PQR file of N, CA, C, O and H, with PARSE charges and radii, in Angstrom:
ATOM      1  N   MET A   1      80.343  87.937 147.564 -0.4000 1.5000
ATOM      2  CA  MET A   1      80.753  87.628 148.950 -0.0000 2.0000
ATOM      3  C   MET A   1      78.934  87.156 149.258  0.5500 1.7000
ATOM      4  O   MET A   1      78.610  86.886 150.414 -0.5500 1.4000
ATOM      5  N   LYS A   2      78.351  87.126 148.635 -0.4000 1.5000
ATOM      6  CA  LYS A   2      76.671  86.551 148.938 -0.0000 2.0000
ATOM      7  C   LYS A   2      76.635  85.016 148.714  0.5500 1.7000
ATOM      8  O   LYS A   2      75.735  84.216 148.968 -0.5500 1.4000
ATOM      9  H   LYS A   2      78.615  87.344 147.695  0.4000 1.0000
ATOM     10  N   LEU A   3      77.697  84.852 148.242 -0.4000 1.5000
ATOM     11  CA  LEU A   3      77.970  83.054 147.135 -0.0000 2.0000
ATOM     12  C   LEU A   3      78.623  82.438 148.958  0.5500 1.7000
ATOM     13  O   LEU A   3      78.103  81.647 149.745 -0.5500 1.4000
ATOM     14  H   LEU A   3      78.428  85.502 148.035  0.4000 1.0000
ATOM     15  N   ALA A   4      79.738  83.123 149.040 -0.4000 1.5000
ATOM     16  CA  ALA A   4      80.625  82.923 149.878 -0.0000 2.0000
ATOM     17  C   ALA A   4      79.373  83.168 151.888  0.5500 1.7000
ATOM     18  O   ALA A   4      79.841  83.264 153.022 -0.5500 1.4000
ATOM     19  H   ALA A   4      80.161  83.766 148.401  0.4000 1.0000
ATOM     20  N   ALA A   5      78.758  83.174 151.716 -0.4000 1.5000
ATOM     21  CA  ALA A   5      77.775  83.893 152.685 -0.0000 2.0000
ATOM     22  C   ALA A   5      76.822  82.160 153.041  0.5500 1.7000
ATOM     23  O   ALA A   5      76.350  81.382 153.869 -0.5500 1.4000
ATOM     24  H   ALA A   5      78.377  83.096 150.795  0.4000 1.0000
ATOM     25  N   ASP A   6      77.096  82.492 151.606 -0.4000 1.5000
ATOM     26  CA  ASP A   6      75.600  81.728 151.378 -0.0000 2.0000
ATOM     27  C   ASP A   6      75.938  79.857 151.941  0.5500 1.7000
ATOM     28  O   ASP A   6      75.166  79.028 152.425 -0.5500 1.4000
ATOM     29  H   ASP A   6      77.480  83.124 150.933  0.4000 1.0000
ATOM     30  N   PHE A   7      77.625  79.764 151.545 -0.4000 1.5000
ATOM     31  CA  PHE A   7      78.384  78.211 151.393 -0.0000 2.0000
ATOM     32  C   PHE A   7      78.474  78.268 153.367  0.5500 1.7000
ATOM     33  O   PHE A   7      78.188  77.272 154.032 -0.5500 1.4000
ATOM     34  H   PHE A   7      78.251  80.437 151.153  0.4000 1.0000
ATOM     35  N   ASP A   8      78.930  79.654 154.035 -0.4000 1.5000
ATOM     36  CA  ASP A   8      78.802  79.023 155.000 -0.0000 2.0000
ATOM     37  C   ASP A   8      78.004  78.674 156.121  0.5500 1.7000
ATOM     38  O   ASP A   8      78.208  77.894 157.052 -0.5500 1.4000
ATOM     39  H   ASP A   8      79.162  80.464 153.495  0.4000 1.0000
ATOM     40  N   TYR A   9      76.904  79.532 155.791 -0.4000 1.5000
ATOM     41  CA  TYR A   9      75.627  79.117 156.888 -0.0000 2.0000
ATOM     42  C   TYR A   9      75.448  77.548 156.087  0.5500 1.7000
ATOM     43  O   TYR A   9      75.608  76.590 156.842 -0.5500 1.4000
ATOM     44  H   TYR A   9      76.738  80.165 155.035  0.4000 1.0000
ATOM     45  N   GLY A  10      75.123  77.217 154.589 -0.4000 1.5000
ATOM     46  CA  GLY A  10      74.730  75.696 154.434 -0.0000 2.0000
ATOM     47  C   GLY A  10      75.788  75.293 155.231  0.5500 1.7000
ATOM     48  O   GLY A  10      75.644  75.676 156.392 -0.5500 1.4000
ATOM     49  H   GLY A  10      74.994  77.996 153.975  0.4000 1.0000
ATOM     50  N   TRP A  11      76.598  74.785 155.071 -0.4000 1.5000
ATOM     51  CA  TRP A  11      77.664  74.450 155.668 -0.0000 2.0000
ATOM     52  C   TRP A  11      77.502  74.584 156.950  0.5500 1.7000
ATOM     53  O   TRP A  11      77.744  73.418 157.262 -0.5500 1.4000
ATOM     54  H   TRP A  11      76.715  74.474 154.128  0.4000 1.0000
ATOM     55  N   SER A  12      77.258  75.153 158.023 -0.4000 1.5000
ATOM     56  CA  SER A  12      77.075  75.059 159.148 -0.0000 2.0000
ATOM     57  C   SER A  12      75.693  74.536 159.604  0.5500 1.7000
ATOM     58  O   SER A  12      75.707  73.525 160.306 -0.5500 1.4000
ATOM     59  H   SER A  12      77.061  76.100 157.770  0.4000 1.0000
ATOM     60  N   VAL A  13      74.430  75.127 159.276 -0.4000 1.5000
ATOM     61  CA  VAL A  13      73.047  73.754 158.990 -0.0000 2.0000
ATOM     62  C   VAL A  13      73.087  72.634 159.088  0.5500 1.7000
ATOM     63  O   VAL A  13      73.134  71.800 159.992 -0.5500 1.4000
ATOM     64  H   VAL A  13      74.419  75.948 158.705  0.4000 1.0000
ATOM     65  N   LEU A  14      73.063  72.665 158.044 -0.4000 1.5000
ATOM     66  CA  LEU A  14      73.630  71.202 157.394 -0.0000 2.0000
ATOM     67  C   LEU A  14      75.155  69.825 157.983  0.5500 1.7000
ATOM     68  O   LEU A  14      74.826  68.658 157.769 -0.5500 1.4000
ATOM     69  H   LEU A  14      73.025  73.343 157.310  0.4000 1.0000
ATOM     70  N   HIS A  15      76.453  69.996 158.565 -0.4000 1.5000
ATOM     71  CA  HIS A  15      77.283  70.326 159.261 -0.0000 2.0000
ATOM     72  C   HIS A  15      77.281  69.563 160.371  0.5500 1.7000
ATOM     73  O   HIS A  15      77.001  68.462 160.845 -0.5500 1.4000
ATOM     74  H   HIS A  15      76.719  70.944 158.739  0.4000 1.0000
ATOM     75  N   CYS A  16      77.978  71.277 160.698 -0.4000 1.5000
ATOM     76  CA  CYS A  16      78.669  71.475 162.290 -0.0000 2.0000
ATOM     77  C   CYS A  16      77.235  71.293 162.899  0.5500 1.7000
ATOM     78  O   CYS A  16      77.046  70.231 163.494 -0.5500 1.4000
ATOM     79  H   CYS A  16      78.205  72.172 160.313  0.4000 1.0000
ATOM     80  N   LEU A  17      75.946  72.411 162.810 -0.4000 1.5000
ATOM     81  CA  LEU A  17      75.357  71.902 164.138 -0.0000 2.0000
ATOM     82  C   LEU A  17      74.722  71.016 164.657  0.5500 1.7000
ATOM     83  O   LEU A  17      74.357  70.874 165.824 -0.5500 1.4000
ATOM     84  H   LEU A  17      76.100  73.273 162.327  0.4000 1.0000
ATOM     85  N   ALA A  18      74.526  70.141 163.393 -0.4000 1.5000
ATOM     86  CA  ALA A  18      74.214  68.898 163.526 -0.0000 2.0000
ATOM     87  C   ALA A  18      75.029  67.814 163.969  0.5500 1.7000
ATOM     88  O   ALA A  18      74.447  66.808 164.375 -0.5500 1.4000
ATOM     89  H   ALA A  18      74.823  70.257 162.445  0.4000 1.0000
ATOM     90  N   VAL A  19      76.724  67.854 163.960 -0.4000 1.5000
ATOM     91  CA  VAL A  19      77.485  67.635 165.035 -0.0000 2.0000
ATOM     92  C   VAL A  19      77.805  67.393 166.043  0.5500 1.7000
ATOM     93  O   VAL A  19      78.252  66.437 166.676 -0.5500 1.4000
ATOM     94  H   VAL A  19      77.197  68.671 163.630  0.4000 1.0000
ATOM     95  N   GLY A  20      77.646  67.978 166.121 -0.4000 1.5000
ATOM     96  CA  GLY A  20      77.593  69.340 166.878 -0.0000 2.0000
ATOM     97  C   GLY A  20      76.356  68.710 168.267  0.5500 1.7000
ATOM     98  O   GLY A  20      76.937  68.355 169.292 -0.5500 1.4000
ATOM     99  H   GLY A  20      77.283  68.755 165.607  0.4000 1.0000
ATOM    100  N   LEU A  21      75.411  68.634 168.280 -0.4000 1.5000
ATOM    101  CA  LEU A  21      74.925  68.114 168.932 -0.0000 2.0000
ATOM    102  C   LEU A  21      74.648  66.720 169.117  0.5500 1.7000
ATOM    103  O   LEU A  21      73.822  66.408 169.974 -0.5500 1.4000
ATOM    104  H   LEU A  21      74.939  68.922 167.446  0.4000 1.0000
ATOM    105  N   LEU A  22      75.201  65.864 168.457 -0.4000 1.5000
ATOM    106  CA  LEU A  22      76.261  64.941 169.097 -0.0000 2.0000
ATOM    107  C   LEU A  22      76.871  64.886 170.275  0.5500 1.7000
ATOM    108  O   LEU A  22      76.660  64.003 171.107 -0.5500 1.4000
ATOM    109  H   LEU A  22      75.872  66.118 167.761  0.4000 1.0000
ATOM    110  N   ASP A  23      77.593  65.745 170.401 -0.4000 1.5000
ATOM    111  CA  ASP A  23      78.717  65.940 170.824 -0.0000 2.0000
ATOM    112  C   ASP A  23      77.718  66.321 172.528  0.5500 1.7000
ATOM    113  O   ASP A  23      76.581  66.716 172.272 -0.5500 1.4000
ATOM    114  H   ASP A  23      77.765  66.462 169.726  0.4000 1.0000
ATOM    115  N   GLU A  24      78.063  66.230 174.233 -0.4000 1.5000
ATOM    116  CA  GLU A  24      76.771  66.965 174.997 -0.0000 2.0000
ATOM    117  C   GLU A  24      77.924  67.932 175.888  0.5500 1.7000
ATOM    118  O   GLU A  24      77.514  68.635 176.812 -0.5500 1.4000
ATOM    119  H   GLU A  24      78.987  65.910 174.441  0.4000 1.0000
ATOM    120  N   ASP A  25      79.405  67.900 175.520 -0.4000 1.5000
ATOM    121  CA  ASP A  25      79.913  69.716 175.780 -0.0000 2.0000
ATOM    122  C   ASP A  25      80.370  70.833 174.709  0.5500 1.7000
ATOM    123  O   ASP A  25      81.003  71.877 174.864 -0.5500 1.4000
ATOM    124  H   ASP A  25      79.738  67.330 174.769  0.4000 1.0000
ATOM    125  N   SER A  26      79.681  70.082 173.293 -0.4000 1.5000
ATOM    126  CA  SER A  26      79.415  71.378 172.391 -0.0000 2.0000
ATOM    127  C   SER A  26      78.803  72.504 172.807  0.5500 1.7000
ATOM    128  O   SER A  26      78.000  72.609 173.734 -0.5500 1.4000
ATOM    129  H   SER A  26      79.166  69.233 173.167  0.4000 1.0000
ATOM    130  N   ALA A  27      79.502  73.941 171.574 -0.4000 1.5000
ATOM    131  CA  ALA A  27      78.792  75.151 171.946 -0.0000 2.0000
ATOM    132  C   ALA A  27      77.622  74.966 171.561  0.5500 1.7000
ATOM    133  O   ALA A  27      76.704  75.663 171.995 -0.5500 1.4000
ATOM    134  H   ALA A  27      80.154  73.856 170.821  0.4000 1.0000
ATOM    135  N   ARG A  28      77.439  74.025 170.704 -0.4000 1.5000
ATOM    136  CA  ARG A  28      76.420  74.179 169.431 -0.0000 2.0000
ATOM    137  C   ARG A  28      76.903  75.078 168.665  0.5500 1.7000
ATOM    138  O   ARG A  28      76.036  74.954 167.800 -0.5500 1.4000
ATOM    139  H   ARG A  28      78.184  73.459 170.352  0.4000 1.0000
ATOM    140  N   THR A  29      78.005  76.415 167.996 -0.4000 1.5000
ATOM    141  CA  THR A  29      76.825  77.636 167.396 -0.0000 2.0000
ATOM    142  C   THR A  29      77.908  77.019 165.809  0.5500 1.7000
ATOM    143  O   THR A  29      78.696  77.804 165.282 -0.5500 1.4000
ATOM    144  H   THR A  29      78.709  76.516 168.699  0.4000 1.0000
ATOM    145  N   GLY A  30      77.759  75.799 165.363 -0.4000 1.5000
ATOM    146  CA  GLY A  30      78.006  76.030 163.488 -0.0000 2.0000
ATOM    147  C   GLY A  30      79.326  77.098 163.554  0.5500 1.7000
ATOM    148  O   GLY A  30      80.156  77.393 164.414 -0.5500 1.4000
ATOM    149  H   GLY A  30      77.118  75.161 165.791  0.4000 1.0000
ATOM    150  N   THR A  31      79.108  77.419 162.468 -0.4000 1.5000
ATOM    151  CA  THR A  31      80.595  77.423 161.010 -0.0000 2.0000
ATOM    152  C   THR A  31      80.528  78.857 161.440  0.5500 1.7000
ATOM    153  O   THR A  31      81.636  79.392 161.430 -0.5500 1.4000
ATOM    154  H   THR A  31      78.433  77.180 161.769  0.4000 1.0000
ATOM    155  N   VAL A  32      79.836  79.397 161.702 -0.4000 1.5000
ATOM    156  CA  VAL A  32      79.878  80.936 161.433 -0.0000 2.0000
ATOM    157  C   VAL A  32      80.063  82.027 162.130  0.5500 1.7000
ATOM    158  O   VAL A  32      79.049  82.649 161.812 -0.5500 1.4000
ATOM    159  H   VAL A  32      78.935  78.962 161.710  0.4000 1.0000
ATOM    160  N   LEU A  33      80.869  82.982 163.151 -0.4000 1.5000
ATOM    161  CA  LEU A  33      80.545  83.491 164.655 -0.0000 2.0000
ATOM    162  C   LEU A  33      80.935  84.144 164.048  0.5500 1.7000
ATOM    163  O   LEU A  33      81.804  84.262 163.184 -0.5500 1.4000
ATOM    164  H   LEU A  33      81.693  82.477 163.409  0.4000 1.0000
ATOM    165  N   ARG A  34      79.765  84.972 164.850 -0.4000 1.5000
ATOM    166  CA  ARG A  34      79.723  86.577 165.448 -0.0000 2.0000
ATOM    167  C   ARG A  34      81.082  87.281 166.082  0.5500 1.7000
ATOM    168  O   ARG A  34      81.683  86.521 166.842 -0.5500 1.4000
ATOM    169  H   ARG A  34      79.059  84.876 165.552  0.4000 1.0000
ATOM    170  N   PRO A  35      81.718  88.678 165.902 -0.5600 1.5000
ATOM    171  CA  PRO A  35      82.801  88.564 166.156  0.2800 2.0000
ATOM    172  C   PRO A  35      82.176  89.538 168.788  0.5500 1.7000
ATOM    173  O   PRO A  35      82.650  89.971 169.838 -0.5500 1.4000
ATOM    174  N   GLY A  36      81.089  89.224 168.148 -0.4000 1.5000
ATOM    175  CA  GLY A  36      79.926  89.153 169.873 -0.0000 2.0000
ATOM    176  C   GLY A  36      80.488  87.303 170.476  0.5500 1.7000
ATOM    177  O   GLY A  36      81.459  87.060 171.193 -0.5500 1.4000
ATOM    178  H   GLY A  36      80.704  88.872 167.295  0.4000 1.0000
ATOM    179  N   THR A  37      79.966  86.766 170.165 -0.4000 1.5000
ATOM    180  CA  THR A  37      80.278  85.359 170.346 -0.0000 2.0000
ATOM    181  C   THR A  37      81.506  84.591 170.329  0.5500 1.7000
ATOM    182  O   THR A  37      81.575  83.580 171.028 -0.5500 1.4000
ATOM    183  H   THR A  37      79.177  86.963 169.583  0.4000 1.0000
ATOM    184  N   VAL A  38      82.597  84.997 169.529 -0.4000 1.5000
ATOM    185  CA  VAL A  38      84.547  84.828 169.721 -0.0000 2.0000
ATOM    186  C   VAL A  38      84.610  85.928 170.672  0.5500 1.7000
ATOM    187  O   VAL A  38      85.823  86.120 170.750 -0.5500 1.4000
ATOM    188  H   VAL A  38      82.541  85.818 168.961  0.4000 1.0000
ATOM    189  N   LEU A  39      83.939  86.926 171.586 -0.4000 1.5000
ATOM    190  CA  LEU A  39      84.262  87.715 171.942 -0.0000 2.0000
ATOM    191  C   LEU A  39      84.223  86.351 174.114  0.5500 1.7000
ATOM    192  O   LEU A  39      84.927  85.926 175.030 -0.5500 1.4000
ATOM    193  H   LEU A  39      82.953  86.771 171.522  0.4000 1.0000
ATOM    194  N   ALA A  40      82.604  86.412 173.479 -0.4000 1.5000
ATOM    195  CA  ALA A  40      81.917  85.446 174.635 -0.0000 2.0000
ATOM    196  C   ALA A  40      83.396  84.402 174.762  0.5500 1.7000
ATOM    197  O   ALA A  40      84.460  84.839 175.202 -0.5500 1.4000
ATOM    198  H   ALA A  40      82.032  86.758 172.735  0.4000 1.0000
ATOM    199  N   TYR A  41      83.180  82.844 174.240 -0.4000 1.5000
ATOM    200  CA  TYR A  41      84.349  81.872 174.035 -0.0000 2.0000
ATOM    201  C   TYR A  41      85.448  83.285 174.748  0.5500 1.7000
ATOM    202  O   TYR A  41      84.840  84.002 175.542 -0.5500 1.4000
ATOM    203  H   TYR A  41      82.316  82.490 173.883  0.4000 1.0000
ATOM    204  N   ALA A  42      86.756  83.615 174.526 -0.4000 1.5000
ATOM    205  CA  ALA A  42      88.010  83.870 174.032 -0.0000 2.0000
ATOM    206  C   ALA A  42      88.133  84.361 175.549  0.5500 1.7000
ATOM    207  O   ALA A  42      89.059  83.830 176.163 -0.5500 1.4000
ATOM    208  H   ALA A  42      87.249  83.032 173.880  0.4000 1.0000
ATOM    209  N   ALA A  43      87.315  85.339 176.299 -0.4000 1.5000
ATOM    210  CA  ALA A  43      86.274  86.127 177.825 -0.0000 2.0000
ATOM    211  C   ALA A  43      86.564  84.729 178.672  0.5500 1.7000
ATOM    212  O   ALA A  43      87.631  84.512 179.245 -0.5500 1.4000
ATOM    213  H   ALA A  43      86.563  85.770 175.800  0.4000 1.0000
ATOM    214  N   GLU A  44      85.055  83.512 178.648 -0.4000 1.5000
ATOM    215  CA  GLU A  44      85.539  82.711 179.025 -0.0000 2.0000
ATOM    216  C   GLU A  44      86.800  81.487 179.572  0.5500 1.7000
ATOM    217  O   GLU A  44      87.131  80.993 180.650 -0.5500 1.4000
ATOM    218  H   GLU A  44      84.188  83.689 178.182  0.4000 1.0000
ATOM    219  N   ALA A  45      87.275  81.358 177.985 -0.4000 1.5000
ATOM    220  CA  ALA A  45      88.696  81.117 178.114 -0.0000 2.0000
ATOM    221  C   ALA A  45      90.369  81.573 178.927  0.5500 1.7000
ATOM    222  O   ALA A  45      91.498  81.082 178.935 -0.5500 1.4000
ATOM    223  H   ALA A  45      87.006  81.759 177.110  0.4000 1.0000
ATOM    224  N   GLY A  46      89.701  82.761 179.530 -0.4000 1.5000
ATOM    225  CA  GLY A  46      90.781  84.346 179.617 -0.0000 2.0000
ATOM    226  C   GLY A  46      91.371  84.680 178.633  0.5500 1.7000
ATOM    227  O   GLY A  46      92.548  84.999 178.468 -0.5500 1.4000
ATOM    228  H   GLY A  46      88.784  83.159 179.523  0.4000 1.0000
ATOM    229  N   PHE A  47      90.753  84.625 178.135 -0.4000 1.5000
ATOM    230  CA  PHE A  47      91.833  86.179 176.878 -0.0000 2.0000
ATOM    231  C   PHE A  47      90.712  87.860 177.547  0.5500 1.7000
ATOM    232  O   PHE A  47      89.745  88.296 178.172 -0.5500 1.4000
ATOM    233  H   PHE A  47      89.797  84.365 178.269  0.4000 1.0000
ATOM    234  N   GLY A  48      91.974  88.122 176.692 -0.4000 1.5000
ATOM    235  CA  GLY A  48      91.256  89.616 178.085 -0.0000 2.0000
ATOM    236  C   GLY A  48      90.867  90.457 176.069  0.5500 1.7000
ATOM    237  O   GLY A  48      91.234  91.610 176.294 -0.5500 1.4000
ATOM    238  H   GLY A  48      92.759  87.768 176.185  0.4000 1.0000
ATOM    239  N   GLY A  49      90.533  90.460 174.961 -0.4000 1.5000
ATOM    240  CA  GLY A  49      89.825  90.728 174.089 -0.0000 2.0000
ATOM    241  C   GLY A  49      90.376  90.003 172.636  0.5500 1.7000
ATOM    242  O   GLY A  49      91.056  89.015 172.362 -0.5500 1.4000
ATOM    243  H   GLY A  49      90.235  89.524 174.778  0.4000 1.0000
ATOM    244  N   VAL A  50      89.559  91.268 171.737 -0.4000 1.5000
ATOM    245  CA  VAL A  50      89.328  90.442 170.263 -0.0000 2.0000
ATOM    246  C   VAL A  50      88.650  91.461 169.118  0.5500 1.7000
ATOM    247  O   VAL A  50      87.589  92.085 169.115 -0.5500 1.4000
ATOM    248  H   VAL A  50      89.006  92.071 171.960  0.4000 1.0000
ATOM    249  N   GLU A  51      90.111  91.309 167.819 -0.4000 1.5000
ATOM    250  CA  GLU A  51      90.430  92.072 167.490 -0.0000 2.0000
ATOM    251  C   GLU A  51      89.720  91.662 166.079  0.5500 1.7000
ATOM    252  O   GLU A  51      90.631  91.123 165.451 -0.5500 1.4000
ATOM    253  H   GLU A  51      90.973  90.802 167.822  0.4000 1.0000
ATOM    254  N   VAL A  52      88.987  91.655 165.573 -0.4000 1.5000
ATOM    255  CA  VAL A  52      89.040  92.147 163.904 -0.0000 2.0000
ATOM    256  C   VAL A  52      88.833  92.439 162.525  0.5500 1.7000
ATOM    257  O   VAL A  52      87.975  92.861 161.750 -0.5500 1.4000
ATOM    258  H   VAL A  52      88.247  92.094 166.083  0.4000 1.0000
ATOM    259  N   LEU A  53      90.129  91.983 162.573 -0.4000 1.5000
ATOM    260  CA  LEU A  53      91.745  92.403 160.913 -0.0000 2.0000
ATOM    261  C   LEU A  53      91.009  92.799 159.913  0.5500 1.7000
ATOM    262  O   LEU A  53      90.199  92.032 159.392 -0.5500 1.4000
ATOM    263  H   LEU A  53      90.827  91.640 163.203  0.4000 1.0000
ATOM    264  N   PRO A  54      91.219  94.300 159.419 -0.5600 1.5000
ATOM    265  CA  PRO A  54      90.032  94.454 158.408  0.2800 2.0000
ATOM    266  C   PRO A  54      90.978  93.850 157.075  0.5500 1.7000
ATOM    267  O   PRO A  54      91.669  94.457 156.258 -0.5500 1.4000
ATOM    268  N   ILE A  55      90.564  91.791 157.308 -0.4000 1.5000
ATOM    269  CA  ILE A  55      91.683  91.734 155.897 -0.0000 2.0000
ATOM    270  C   ILE A  55      90.406  91.187 154.997  0.5500 1.7000
ATOM    271  O   ILE A  55      90.036  90.107 155.456 -0.5500 1.4000
ATOM    272  H   ILE A  55      90.002  91.298 157.972  0.4000 1.0000
ATOM    273  N   ALA A  56      89.565  91.631 153.773 -0.4000 1.5000
ATOM    274  CA  ALA A  56      88.621  91.174 152.908 -0.0000 2.0000
ATOM    275  C   ALA A  56      89.445  89.477 152.458  0.5500 1.7000
ATOM    276  O   ALA A  56      90.561  89.073 152.130 -0.5500 1.4000
ATOM    277  H   ALA A  56      89.866  92.508 153.400  0.4000 1.0000
ATOM    278  N   HIS A  57      87.776  88.799 152.758 -0.4000 1.5000
ATOM    279  CA  HIS A  57      88.531  87.382 152.553 -0.0000 2.0000
ATOM    280  C   HIS A  57      86.731  87.489 152.529  0.5500 1.7000
ATOM    281  O   HIS A  57      85.894  88.228 153.047 -0.5500 1.4000
ATOM    282  H   HIS A  57      86.870  89.128 153.025  0.4000 1.0000
ATOM    283  N   ASP A  58      86.712  86.016 151.397 -0.4000 1.5000
ATOM    284  CA  ASP A  58      85.358  85.677 151.586 -0.0000 2.0000
ATOM    285  C   ASP A  58      85.205  84.878 152.472  0.5500 1.7000
ATOM    286  O   ASP A  58      84.456  85.224 153.385 -0.5500 1.4000
ATOM    287  H   ASP A  58      87.392  85.416 150.976  0.4000 1.0000
ATOM    288  N   PHE A  59      85.774  83.679 152.532 -0.4000 1.5000
ATOM    289  CA  PHE A  59      84.943  82.753 153.122 -0.0000 2.0000
ATOM    290  C   PHE A  59      85.379  82.750 154.665  0.5500 1.7000
ATOM    291  O   PHE A  59      84.932  81.792 155.296 -0.5500 1.4000
ATOM    292  H   PHE A  59      86.383  83.398 151.790  0.4000 1.0000
ATOM    293  N   TRP A  60      86.494  84.022 155.675 -0.4000 1.5000
ATOM    294  CA  TRP A  60      87.584  83.317 156.737 -0.0000 2.0000
ATOM    295  C   TRP A  60      87.624  85.655 157.031  0.5500 1.7000
ATOM    296  O   TRP A  60      87.911  86.653 156.370 -0.5500 1.4000
ATOM    297  H   TRP A  60      86.857  84.800 155.163  0.4000 1.0000
ATOM    298  N   ARG A  61      87.026  85.233 158.702 -0.4000 1.5000
ATOM    299  CA  ARG A  61      87.693  86.572 158.989 -0.0000 2.0000
ATOM    300  C   ARG A  61      87.872  86.650 160.053  0.5500 1.7000
ATOM    301  O   ARG A  61      87.012  86.523 160.924 -0.5500 1.4000
ATOM    302  H   ARG A  61      86.793  84.423 159.239  0.4000 1.0000
ATOM    303  N   PHE A  62      89.114  86.892 160.227 -0.4000 1.5000
ATOM    304  CA  PHE A  62      90.092  86.591 161.631 -0.0000 2.0000
ATOM    305  C   PHE A  62      90.526  87.702 162.712  0.5500 1.7000
ATOM    306  O   PHE A  62      90.858  88.884 162.632 -0.5500 1.4000
ATOM    307  H   PHE A  62      89.813  86.995 159.519  0.4000 1.0000
ATOM    308  N   CYS A  63      90.394  86.917 163.601 -0.4000 1.5000
ATOM    309  CA  CYS A  63      89.683  87.393 164.825 -0.0000 2.0000
ATOM    310  C   CYS A  63      91.366  87.336 165.660  0.5500 1.7000
ATOM    311  O   CYS A  63      91.340  86.276 166.285 -0.5500 1.4000
ATOM    312  H   CYS A  63      90.124  85.956 163.666  0.4000 1.0000
ATOM    313  N   PRO A  64      92.977  88.137 165.944 -0.5600 1.5000
ATOM    314  CA  PRO A  64      92.957  87.158 166.978  0.2800 2.0000
ATOM    315  C   PRO A  64      92.838  87.913 168.485  0.5500 1.7000
ATOM    316  O   PRO A  64      92.503  89.075 168.713 -0.5500 1.4000
ATOM    317  N   LEU A  65      93.196  86.938 169.356 -0.4000 1.5000
ATOM    318  CA  LEU A  65      93.211  87.601 170.298 -0.0000 2.0000
ATOM    319  C   LEU A  65      94.507  88.033 171.423  0.5500 1.7000
ATOM    320  O   LEU A  65      95.697  88.212 171.165 -0.5500 1.4000
ATOM    321  H   LEU A  65      93.469  85.994 169.171  0.4000 1.0000
ATOM    322  N   THR A  66      94.144  88.078 172.092 -0.4000 1.5000
ATOM    323  CA  THR A  66      94.465  89.416 173.056 -0.0000 2.0000
ATOM    324  C   THR A  66      94.336  89.050 174.710  0.5500 1.7000
ATOM    325  O   THR A  66      93.345  89.058 175.440 -0.5500 1.4000
ATOM    326  H   THR A  66      93.177  87.932 172.302  0.4000 1.0000
ATOM    327  N   PRO A  67      96.147  88.638 175.069 -0.5600 1.5000
ATOM    328  CA  PRO A  67      95.922  88.020 176.942  0.2800 2.0000
ATOM    329  C   PRO A  67      95.200  89.383 177.546  0.5500 1.7000
ATOM    330  O   PRO A  67      94.874  89.436 178.732 -0.5500 1.4000
TER
END
């Protein structure tokens, strides 16, 4: 699991954040989003909630949005 987290954070810093800085409308959050950040974005987009599903995966977190 640690290797996956290192990969995600490395990719975020070296690619996603750098590319996000190029677009004025970008949220500039990178690759690794915490549940609170996803909830804030979902609320701003008009969704009512976010649930983090208990799916064990080294690279992904599954978060369905509710209306």
